[in-house]
C-alpha positions in Angstrom: 241.9 -97.7 221.6 242.3 -99.5 225.2 245.4 -100.9 227.1 244.3 -104.3 226.6 244.0 -103.8 223.0 247.3 -102.9 222.6 249.2 -105.4 224.8 246.7 -108.0 222.5 248.5 -106.5 219.1 252.2 -106.5 220.9 251.7 -110.2 222.0 249.3 -111.8 219.2 248.1 -109.2 216.3 245.6 -111.2 214.3 243.5 -111.5 217.9 243.7 -107.9 218.6 241.8 -107.3 215.3 239.5 -110.1 215.7 236.1 -107.9 215.4 237.3 -105.7 212.8 236.3 -108.4 210.2 238.0 -111.3 208.0 240.0 -109.0 205.4 241.5 -107.4 208.8 242.3 -110.6 210.2 244.0 -112.1 206.9 246.1 -109.1 206.5 247.4 -108.7 209.9 247.8 -112.9 209.8 250.2 -112.5 206.8 252.2 -109.6 208.3 252.8 -111.5 211.2 253.9 -114.7 209.2 256.5 -112.5 207.7 257.7 -110.8 210.6 256.4 -110.0 213.6 256.7 -106.2 213.6 255.0 -105.6 210.5 252.1 -107.5 211.8 252.1 -105.5 215.1 252.1 -102.4 213.2 249.3 -103.4 210.7 247.3 -104.5 213.9 247.7 -101.2 215.6 247.3 -99.1 212.5 243.7 -101.1 211.9 242.9 -100.7 215.8 243.3 -96.8 215.4 241.5 -96.1 212.0 238.4 -94.0 213.5 236.3 -95.1 210.3 236.1 -98.6 211.3 
C-alpha cells in the first residue's frame, strides 16, 4: 500500500479503491455517505487486504 493510496483514502475514500471493483467502491461510498471515518476505515481495510 503506497503513501499516495493512504493519502487518497483519507481525502476521498471511494477514489482510493477505484481499481478494486464495483462492490468495493459501492461499500466505501455508502460508508462515506453515512460518516467520513467509517469510509476511511473501510477503504484502508480493503486496500490492506492481501487477497485482492
